[in-house]
C-alpha positions, 0 to 999 in steps of 0.5 A, a space after each residue: 500499500 506505500 509503494 501505492 501512495 508512493 507513486 501517487 504522489 510522483 504521479 501528481 508531482 512531477 511536472 515540478 521537478 522538471 518544469 523548464 523541460 516540459 515547458 520547452 518540450 511542449 513549447 508553453 508557458 511555465 504557469 501552463 506546466 504548473 496547470 498540469 499539477 492544478 488539473 490533476 489535483 482539480 480532478 482529484 477533488 472533484 472526482 473523490 465524494 461521488 466516485 469513492 460513493 459509487 465504488 464504496 461496493 466494490 471489493 477493495 482489491 479489486 477497485 485498487 488494481 483498476 486505479 493502478 492500471 488508470 495511472 500507468 495509462 496515463 502517465 504513459 500518455 503523457 510520456 508520448 504524446 505532444 498535444 497539451 490538450 491530450 496531456 492535458 486529458 490524461 492528467 485529469 484521468 490519473 487525478 480521477 484515480 487518484 482521487 479514488 486512490 487517496 481516500 480508499 487506500 486510508 480506509 482500506 489499510 484501517 480495516 486491516 488493524 485495531 483501532 489503536 493502531 489507525 494513526 500509525 497503519 495511516 503513516 505506514 501506507 502514507 509513508 509512501 507519500 513522503 519517500 516519493 517527495 523525498 526519494 522518488 521526485 529528487 530522482 525522476 528529475 535527475 532522470 528528467 534532466 538526464 534522458 529528456 523530461 518524457 522518459 520520467 513519465 513512461 518509467 513511472 508508468 512501467 514502475 505502476 504496472 510492476 505495483 498492479 502484479 505485486 498488488 495481485 499477489 500479495 494484498 488481502 481481499 476485502 469486501 466493499 461498503 453499502 452506501 446508507 444516510 449514516 455513511 454519507 458525504 452529507 452526513 460527514 459534512 454535519 461533523 463540527 469536528 469534521 469541519 475544522 480538520 477540512 479547514 485545517 486541511 485547506 489552510 495546510 494544503 495551500 501553505 505548502 503546496 503554493 511553493 511546492 508546485 512552483 519550487 524550481 522556480 523559488 530555488 532560482 530566485 534565491 539561487 540556492 547553492 547545489 540546485 533544485 536537486 540539492 533542494 529536493 533531498 534535503 526537503 526530502 531528509 526532513 520529510 522522512 524524519 518527519 514521518 518516521 517520527 509521526 509513526 511513534 507518536 501521531 495516535 497519543 500526541 496528534 494535536 501538540 503534533 499538528 501545532 508543531 508542524 504547522 510553527 515549523 512550516 511558518 519558521 521555513 517560510 519566514 527564514 527564506 523571506 528573511 535571509 533569501 538564499 543565504 548559505 546554511 540558512 536557506 539550506 535549513 530552510 529547506 530541511 525545516 519546511 521538508 520536516 513540517 511537510 512529512 506528516 501533512 497527509 497522516 495528520 488530517 487523515 488520521 484526525 477524520 478517523 478518530 471521528 468515524 467509524 461506518 463512515 471512514 471511506 465517504 470521510 477520507 474521501 471528502 477530506 481527500 476531495 478538499 486536500 486536492 481542491 486545495 492543491 488546485 486552489 493553491 497551483 492557482 494563486 501561484 500562477 496567477 501571482 507570477 502571471 501578474 507580478 513576474 518579478 515578485 511572483 515567487 515571493 509573494 507565494 511565499 509571502 501567502 504561504 506563510 499567512 495561511 501557516 500562521 491561521 493555521 496554527 492559530 486554528 489548531 491550537 484552538 481545536 482541543 477537542 476536535 485534534 485531540 478526542 481518540 475515538 469515533 465517540 467523539 462524532 458529535 463535538 
């Protein structure tokens, strides 16, 4: 399951690491390539709730394998096509698969472990997300710089095909659930605690992804010593460390961890703004940013599962939809800032990220009941 989230995040974010190469190869603008990340996220956001609801009754293993086939096809089409419109369509297909995959795989995993290990199970599954960013994305970026940007998508498509075969042999088969009034999206959205988690998700994702989508441009702006490869590596090391730590503490200390991670993210943005490309300081800022980014998915999916029982697939689909919609918003805001403020756009993106971090810190600090509850009995808080 961790390997699935590994290729899932790579499928979404690889254009960020090879943005200049794709821009030149396709003959489009930088914000057009950034939009390929955004349209993927938008498709995920729109598809998540209705498609998860529609597929709730399907066998979990069969559904996951179908989604993996969709991921493989999407990446291979991007790798061989010269048409921006066809590439965009393939990205939409990948986004729809992701919109179903992210919430269902978290719920799939929690059904295999006791309730007191849900946070740890989600952390292990979502570690693929962090490893994809920390190891996979720098590796794919290197492949793209060495062999051309198309090779990245072809290699990724082949890896997904291999994971599909492994899933067939090694993943357990689990029946789906019937959709009813108690586990419908509307029922989930009537829970105050879930609404608070969704707002935290929105602020945190916009804070991180607004900058991350255009990370190559940020590295160029501050003249980062070591370039994009070293920046992604340092970011990734921080992410891995925080994921390992969060696996141990997330079930018992969710709220303190959320507040600390948001604070560390805000500090990293402040350092980038205040010290620009100062050597060591900027490297430390990227490490702290990675540290804050590592448990991003895990924290809020764990918070959601603490407040639901039967509706876990649906609740995580709502959270996933907000997560991906937030990426789209972040990408769109960043693109607009680059278009209307070409000289200051990247810096303004970092400022907007810092503002979102500050708002999220305040909200998380006062959300004692929402982030502190430890079971589905807190459903009505």
